[in-house]
Biopython code that builds the backbone (N, CA, C, O; Angstrom):
import numpy as np
from Bio.PDB.StructureBuilder import StructureBuilder

atoms = [
    (1, "MET", "N", (-14.117, 6.130, -12.703)),
    (1, "MET", "CA", (-12.921, 6.976, -12.415)),
    (1, "MET", "C", (-12.242, 6.058, -11.805)),
    (1, "MET", "O", (-11.100, 6.012, -12.262)),
    (2, "ALA", "N", (-12.423, 5.319, -10.993)),
    (2, "ALA", "CA", (-11.522, 4.446, -10.038)),
    (2, "ALA", "C", (-10.212, 3.985, -11.081)),
    (2, "ALA", "O", (-9.270, 3.647, -10.364)),
    (3, "PRO", "N", (-9.923, 3.887, -12.303)),
    (3, "PRO", "CA", (-8.873, 3.414, -12.588)),
    (3, "PRO", "C", (-7.800, 4.457, -12.888)),
    (3, "PRO", "O", (-6.614, 4.276, -13.163)),
    (4, "LYS", "N", (-8.480, 5.571, -12.773)),
    (4, "LYS", "CA", (-7.839, 6.696, -13.000)),
    (4, "LYS", "C", (-6.758, 7.370, -11.917)),
    (4, "LYS", "O", (-5.611, 7.810, -12.001)),
    (5, "ILE", "N", (-7.852, 7.192, -10.744)),
    (5, "ILE", "CA", (-7.019, 7.787, -9.291)),
    (5, "ILE", "C", (-6.592, 6.644, -8.328)),
    (5, "ILE", "O", (-6.376, 6.768, -7.123)),
    (6, "THR", "N", (-6.517, 5.635, -8.986)),
    (6, "THR", "CA", (-6.148, 4.534, -7.895)),
    (6, "THR", "C", (-4.622, 4.323, -7.659)),
    (6, "THR", "O", (-4.184, 3.816, -6.626)),
    (7, "PRO", "N", (-3.426, 4.981, -9.251)),
    (7, "PRO", "CA", (-2.135, 4.668, -8.970)),
    (7, "PRO", "C", (-2.101, 6.281, -7.833)),
    (7, "PRO", "O", (-1.299, 6.248, -6.899)),
    (8, "LYS", "N", (-2.585, 6.990, -7.928)),
    (8, "LYS", "CA", (-2.444, 8.088, -7.376)),
    (8, "LYS", "C", (-2.796, 7.704, -5.552)),
    (8, "LYS", "O", (-2.200, 8.385, -4.717)),
    (9, "LEU", "N", (-3.366, 7.062, -5.276)),
    (9, "LEU", "CA", (-4.498, 7.111, -3.850)),
    (9, "LEU", "C", (-3.261, 5.692, -3.590)),
    (9, "LEU", "O", (-3.149, 5.331, -2.418)),
    (10, "LEU", "N", (-2.604, 5.129, -4.393)),
    (10, "LEU", "CA", (-1.688, 4.242, -3.832)),
    (10, "LEU", "C", (-0.358, 4.828, -3.750)),
    (10, "LEU", "O", (0.423, 4.094, -3.144)),
    (11, "ARG", "N", (0.061, 5.734, -4.099)),
    (11, "ARG", "CA", (1.691, 6.513, -3.828)),
    (11, "ARG", "C", (0.980, 7.570, -2.108)),
    (11, "ARG", "O", (1.593, 7.686, -1.047)),
    (12, "PHE", "N", (-0.116, 8.023, -2.371)),
    (12, "PHE", "CA", (-0.552, 8.288, -1.093)),
    (12, "PHE", "C", (-0.763, 7.519, -0.214)),
    (12, "PHE", "O", (-0.222, 7.800, 0.856)),
    (13, "PHE", "N", (-1.491, 6.430, -0.258)),
    (13, "PHE", "CA", (-0.636, 5.270, 0.585)),
    (13, "PHE", "C", (0.212, 5.334, 0.859)),
    (13, "PHE", "O", (0.226, 6.043, 1.864)),
    (14, "LYS", "N", (1.408, 4.927, 0.543)),
    (14, "LYS", "CA", (2.583, 5.017, 0.674)),
    (14, "LYS", "C", (3.409, 5.733, 1.979)),
    (14, "LYS", "O", (4.173, 5.445, 2.901)),
    (15, "ASN", "N", (2.712, 6.838, 1.392)),
    (15, "ASN", "CA", (3.416, 8.197, 2.195)),
    (15, "ASN", "C", (2.965, 8.039, 3.526)),
    (15, "ASN", "O", (3.738, 7.788, 4.451)),
    (16, "LEU", "N", (1.765, 8.173, 3.656)),
    (16, "LEU", "CA", (1.133, 7.930, 4.514)),
    (16, "LEU", "C", (0.790, 6.834, 5.686)),
    (16, "LEU", "O", (0.310, 7.095, 6.790)),
    (17, "HIS", "N", (1.281, 5.092, 4.997)),
    (17, "HIS", "CA", (0.799, 4.501, 5.580)),
    (17, "HIS", "C", (0.600, 4.591, 7.352)),
    (17, "HIS", "O", (-0.405, 4.163, 7.920)),
    (18, "ASN", "N", (1.933, 5.322, 8.156)),
    (18, "ASN", "CA", (1.983, 5.220, 9.591)),
    (18, "ASN", "C", (0.403, 5.851, 10.017)),
    (18, "ASN", "O", (-0.080, 5.679, 11.136)),
    (19, "ASP", "N", (-0.310, 6.627, 8.875)),
    (19, "ASP", "CA", (-1.352, 7.350, 9.345)),
    (19, "ASP", "C", (-2.325, 6.383, 9.599)),
    (19, "ASP", "O", (-3.128, 6.253, 8.676)),
    (20, "THR", "N", (-2.519, 5.577, 10.692)),
    (20, "THR", "CA", (-3.960, 4.853, 10.849)),
    (20, "THR", "C", (-5.294, 4.944, 10.282)),
    (20, "THR", "O", (-5.796, 3.953, 9.752)),
    (21, "SER", "N", (-5.910, 6.055, 10.350)),
    (21, "SER", "CA", (-7.056, 6.818, 10.209)),
    (21, "SER", "C", (-7.274, 6.627, 8.591)),
    (21, "SER", "O", (-8.247, 6.125, 8.029)),
    (22, "VAL", "N", (-6.191, 7.126, 8.064)),
    (22, "VAL", "CA", (-6.072, 7.458, 6.533)),
    (22, "VAL", "C", (-5.662, 6.101, 5.725)),
    (22, "VAL", "O", (-5.958, 5.999, 4.535)),
    (23, "THR", "N", (-4.866, 4.905, 6.518)),
    (23, "THR", "CA", (-4.705, 4.073, 6.153)),
    (23, "THR", "C", (-6.045, 3.357, 6.004)),
    (23, "THR", "O", (-6.365, 3.110, 4.841)),
    (24, "LEU", "N", (-6.548, 3.132, 6.579)),
    (24, "LEU", "CA", (-8.062, 2.465, 6.960)),
    (24, "LEU", "C", (-8.936, 2.849, 6.391)),
    (24, "LEU", "O", (-9.931, 2.134, 6.268)),
    (25, "GLU", "N", (-8.887, 4.003, 5.888)),
    (25, "GLU", "CA", (-10.102, 4.539, 4.871)),
    (25, "GLU", "C", (-9.645, 3.713, 3.596)),
    (25, "GLU", "O", (-10.245, 2.763, 3.093)),
    (26, "LEU", "N", (-8.684, 4.171, 3.265)),
    (26, "LEU", "CA", (-7.954, 3.857, 1.614)),
    (26, "LEU", "C", (-8.266, 2.016, 1.519)),
    (26, "LEU", "O", (-8.704, 1.493, 0.494)),
    (27, "LEU", "N", (-7.956, 1.284, 2.719)),
    (27, "LEU", "CA", (-7.420, -0.118, 2.630)),
    (27, "LEU", "C", (-9.702, -0.814, 2.145)),
    (27, "LEU", "O", (-10.128, -1.654, 1.352)),
    (28, "ASN", "N", (-10.378, 0.071, 3.081)),
    (28, "ASN", "CA", (-11.603, -0.141, 3.000)),
    (28, "ASN", "C", (-12.092, 0.009, 0.748)),
    (28, "ASN", "O", (-12.702, -0.752, -0.003)),
    (29, "LEU", "N", (-11.369, 1.429, 0.519)),
    (29, "LEU", "CA", (-11.561, 1.740, -0.602)),
    (29, "LEU", "C", (-11.175, 0.562, -1.443)),
    (29, "LEU", "O", (-11.942, -0.242, -1.972)),
    (30, "PHE", "N", (-10.087, 0.582, -1.478)),
    (30, "PHE", "CA", (-9.733, -0.587, -1.853)),
    (30, "PHE", "C", (-9.919, -1.933, -2.179)),
    (30, "PHE", "O", (-9.632, -2.614, -3.164)),
    (31, "LYS", "N", (-10.589, -2.196, -0.878)),
    (31, "LYS", "CA", (-11.166, -3.812, -0.823)),
    (31, "LYS", "C", (-12.731, -3.732, -2.087)),
    (31, "LYS", "O", (-13.234, -4.621, -2.774)),
    (32, "ILE", "N", (-13.047, -2.427, -1.943)),
    (32, "ILE", "CA", (-14.447, -2.027, -2.849)),
    (32, "ILE", "C", (-14.014, -2.255, -4.259)),
    (32, "ILE", "O", (-14.677, -2.718, -5.187)),
    (33, "TRP", "N", (-12.598, -1.784, -4.243)),
    (33, "TRP", "CA", (-12.580, -1.143, -5.776)),
    (33, "TRP", "C", (-12.101, -3.104, -6.117)),
    (33, "TRP", "O", (-12.837, -3.777, -6.838)),
    (34, "CYS", "N", (-11.166, -3.554, -5.642)),
    (34, "CYS", "CA", (-11.507, -5.045, -6.007)),
    (34, "CYS", "C", (-11.971, -5.726, -6.717)),
    (34, "CYS", "O", (-11.605, -6.640, -7.456)),
    (35, "ASN", "N", (-13.362, -4.953, -6.325)),
    (35, "ASN", "CA", (-14.254, -6.057, -7.042)),
    (35, "ASN", "C", (-14.630, -5.493, -8.631)),
    (35, "ASN", "O", (-15.238, -6.220, -9.417)),
    (36, "TYR", "N", (-14.244, -4.276, -8.949)),
    (36, "TYR", "CA", (-13.838, -4.351, -10.388)),
    (36, "TYR", "C", (-12.505, -4.522, -11.293)),
    (36, "TYR", "O", (-11.415, -4.015, -11.032)),
    (37, "ASP", "N", (-12.822, -5.369, -12.455)),
    (37, "ASP", "CA", (-11.784, -5.973, -12.914)),
    (37, "ASP", "C", (-10.781, -4.644, -13.717)),
    (37, "ASP", "O", (-9.646, -4.823, -14.159)),
    (38, "ALA", "N", (-11.497, -3.417, -13.748)),
    (38, "ALA", "CA", (-10.321, -2.551, -14.398)),
    (38, "ALA", "C", (-9.745, -2.254, -13.082)),
    (38, "ALA", "O", (-8.838, -1.761, -13.753)),
    (39, "CYS", "N", (-9.316, -2.036, -11.643)),
    (39, "CYS", "CA", (-9.139, -2.275, -10.626)),
    (39, "CYS", "C", (-7.932, -2.536, -10.085)),
    (39, "CYS", "O", (-6.919, -2.082, -9.554)),
    (40, "ARG", "N", (-8.678, -3.741, -10.577)),
    (40, "ARG", "CA", (-7.770, -5.385, -9.719)),
    (40, "ARG", "C", (-6.526, -5.524, -10.647)),
    (40, "ARG", "O", (-5.554, -6.126, -10.191)),
    (41, "ASP", "N", (-6.479, -5.074, -11.773)),
    (41, "ASP", "CA", (-4.924, -5.174, -12.104)),
    (41, "ASP", "C", (-3.882, -4.592, -11.717)),
    (41, "ASP", "O", (-2.733, -4.978, -11.503)),
    (42, "ILE", "N", (-4.710, -3.038, -11.605)),
    (42, "ILE", "CA", (-3.685, -2.116, -10.902)),
    (42, "ILE", "C", (-3.557, -1.674, -9.156)),
    (42, "ILE", "O", (-3.006, -0.684, -8.676)),
    (43, "LEU", "N", (-4.342, -2.893, -8.394)),
    (43, "LEU", "CA", (-4.304, -2.746, -6.992)),
    (43, "LEU", "C", (-3.213, -3.940, -7.126)),
    (43, "LEU", "O", (-2.121, -3.660, -6.631)),
    (44, "VAL", "N", (-3.326, -5.177, -7.693)),
    (44, "VAL", "CA", (-2.040, -6.402, -7.472)),
    (44, "VAL", "C", (-0.998, -5.889, -8.043)),
    (44, "VAL", "O", (-0.094, -5.704, -7.228)),
    (45, "ASN", "N", (-0.701, -5.526, -9.291)),
    (45, "ASN", "CA", (0.868, -4.944, -9.761)),
    (45, "ASN", "C", (1.117, -3.574, -9.075)),
    (45, "ASN", "O", (2.260, -3.137, -9.209)),
    (46, "THR", "N", (0.114, -2.714, -8.259)),
    (46, "THR", "CA", (1.010, -1.250, -7.740)),
    (46, "THR", "C", (1.182, -1.707, -6.482)),
    (46, "THR", "O", (2.307, -1.659, -5.983)),
    (47, "PHE", "N", (0.046, -2.245, -5.738)),
    (47, "PHE", "CA", (-0.053, -1.976, -4.333)),
    (47, "PHE", "C", (0.921, -3.081, -3.723)),
    (47, "PHE", "O", (1.573, -2.575, -2.809)),
    (48, "VAL", "N", (1.381, -5.051, -4.023)),
    (48, "VAL", "CA", (1.938, -5.353, -3.908)),
    (48, "VAL", "C", (3.452, -4.652, -3.783)),
    (48, "VAL", "O", (3.844, -4.082, -2.764)),
    (49, "PRO", "N", (3.756, -4.711, -4.265)),
    (49, "PRO", "CA", (5.425, -3.839, -4.472)),
    (49, "PRO", "C", (4.685, -2.705, -3.685)),
    (49, "PRO", "O", (3.945, -2.620, -4.665)),
    (50, "TYR", "N", (4.378, -2.113, -3.153)),
    (50, "TYR", "CA", (4.225, -0.901, -2.554)),
    (50, "TYR", "C", (4.266, -1.326, -0.573)),
    (50, "TYR", "O", (4.639, -0.735, 0.441)),
    (51, "ILE", "N", (3.682, -2.586, -0.880)),
    (51, "ILE", "CA", (3.439, -3.193, 0.751)),
    (51, "ILE", "C", (4.649, -4.061, 1.090)),
    (51, "ILE", "O", (4.999, -4.446, 2.206)),
    (52, "MET", "N", (5.252, -4.307, -0.169)),
    (52, "MET", "CA", (6.779, -4.508, 0.058)),
    (52, "MET", "C", (7.700, -3.954, 0.095)),
    (52, "MET", "O", (8.846, -4.404, 0.121)),
    (53, "ASP", "N", (7.239, -2.527, 0.108)),
    (53, "ASP", "CA", (8.482, -1.534, 0.372)),
    (53, "ASP", "C", (8.289, -1.434, 1.871)),
    (53, "ASP", "O", (8.947, -1.939, 2.780)),
    (54, "ILE", "N", (7.351, -0.750, 1.896)),
    (54, "ILE", "CA", (6.784, -0.901, 3.378)),
    (54, "ILE", "C", (7.506, -1.841, 4.621)),
    (54, "ILE", "O", (8.116, -1.534, 5.645)),
    (55, "ILE", "N", (7.146, -3.052, 4.041)),
    (55, "ILE", "CA", (7.434, -4.113, 4.741)),
    (55, "ILE", "C", (9.428, -4.424, 5.044)),
    (55, "ILE", "O", (10.092, -4.908, 5.960)),
    (56, "GLU", "N", (9.696, -3.883, 3.838)),
    (56, "GLU", "CA", (11.087, -3.858, 3.937)),
    (56, "GLU", "C", (11.617, -2.693, 4.516)),
    (56, "GLU", "O", (12.673, -2.969, 5.084)),
    (57, "MET", "N", (11.280, -1.334, 4.621)),
    (57, "MET", "CA", (11.154, -0.095, 5.493)),
    (57, "MET", "C", (11.650, -0.770, 7.060)),
    (57, "MET", "O", (12.726, -0.629, 7.641)),
    (58, "TYR", "N", (10.436, -1.535, 7.469)),
    (58, "TYR", "CA", (10.253, -1.500, 8.556)),
    (58, "TYR", "C", (11.012, -2.888, 9.255)),
    (58, "TYR", "O", (11.116, -2.837, 10.480)),
    (59, "TYR", "N", (11.419, -3.822, 8.741)),
    (59, "TYR", "CA", (12.427, -5.259, 8.514)),
    (59, "TYR", "C", (14.279, -3.879, 8.972)),
    (59, "TYR", "O", (15.010, -3.872, 9.963)),
    (60, "LYS", "N", (14.306, -3.057, 7.769)),
    (60, "LYS", "CA", (15.264, -2.840, 8.222)),
    (60, "LYS", "C", (15.606, -1.334, 9.302)),
    (60, "LYS", "O", (16.688, -0.747, 9.313)),
    (61, "ALA", "N", (14.408, -0.956, 10.127)),
    (61, "ALA", "CA", (14.282, -0.337, 10.794)),
    (61, "ALA", "C", (14.043, -1.136, 12.185)),
    (61, "ALA", "O", (13.762, -0.359, 13.098)),
    (62, "THR", "N", (14.078, -2.207, 12.484)),
    (62, "THR", "CA", (13.800, -2.987, 13.420)),
    (62, "THR", "C", (14.647, -3.674, 13.934)),
    (62, "THR", "O", (14.718, -4.560, 13.083)),
    (63, "PRO", "N", (15.644, -4.053, 15.000)),
    (63, "PRO", "CA", (16.396, -4.354, 15.275)),
    (63, "PRO", "C", (16.374, -6.422, 14.711)),
    (63, "PRO", "O", (15.348, -7.088, 14.843)),
    (64, "ASN", "N", (17.436, -6.904, 14.251)),
    (64, "ASN", "CA", (17.427, -8.134, 14.062)),
    (64, "ASN", "C", (18.146, -8.815, 13.820)),
    (64, "ASN", "O", (19.162, -8.126, 13.908)),
    (65, "GLN", "N", (18.640, -10.345, 13.376)),
    (65, "GLN", "CA", (19.572, -10.734, 13.897)),
    (65, "GLN", "C", (20.752, -10.486, 12.309)),
    (65, "GLN", "O", (21.891, -10.949, 12.249)),
    (66, "ASP", "N", (20.046, -9.627, 11.143)),
    (66, "ASP", "CA", (20.873, -9.571, 10.059)),
    (66, "ASP", "C", (21.457, -7.624, 10.482)),
    (66, "ASP", "O", (22.571, -7.217, 10.153)),
    (67, "ASN", "N", (20.583, -6.881, 11.106)),
    (67, "ASN", "CA", (21.080, -5.711, 11.310)),
    (67, "ASN", "C", (21.123, -4.877, 12.694)),
    (67, "ASN", "O", (20.986, -3.715, 13.077)),
    (68, "LYS", "N", (21.450, -6.424, 13.324)),
    (68, "LYS", "CA", (22.092, -5.828, 14.733)),
    (68, "LYS", "C", (22.639, -4.261, 14.950)),
    (68, "LYS", "O", (22.291, -3.610, 15.935)),
    (69, "ASP", "N", (23.309, -3.860, 14.178)),
    (69, "ASP", "CA", (23.966, -2.431, 14.535)),
    (69, "ASP", "C", (23.107, -1.522, 13.700)),
    (69, "ASP", "O", (23.306, -0.308, 13.705)),
]
sb = StructureBuilder()
sb.init_structure("model")
sb.init_model(0)
sb.init_chain("A")
sb.init_seg("    ")
for serial, (resi, resn, name, xyz) in enumerate(atoms, 1):
    if name == "N":
        sb.init_residue(resn, " ", resi, " ")
    sb.init_atom(name, np.array(xyz, "f"), 0.0, 1.0, " ", f" {name:<3s}", serial, name[0])
structure = sb.get_structure()
């Protein structure tokens, strides 16, 4: 079941990553699923790009040397 639902939960995570309670529960579930070969590749190949998108959005929204304006 986990390999089928993992991509959907990752999209859910991306959309609701600001909701701490949801995020923590999903992260705990993803940690458990990392123990299964069938889920590990899905998580690595899908989750890492989502995290990079979230970091990029945060970077763009946070004042820094590159985006002072």
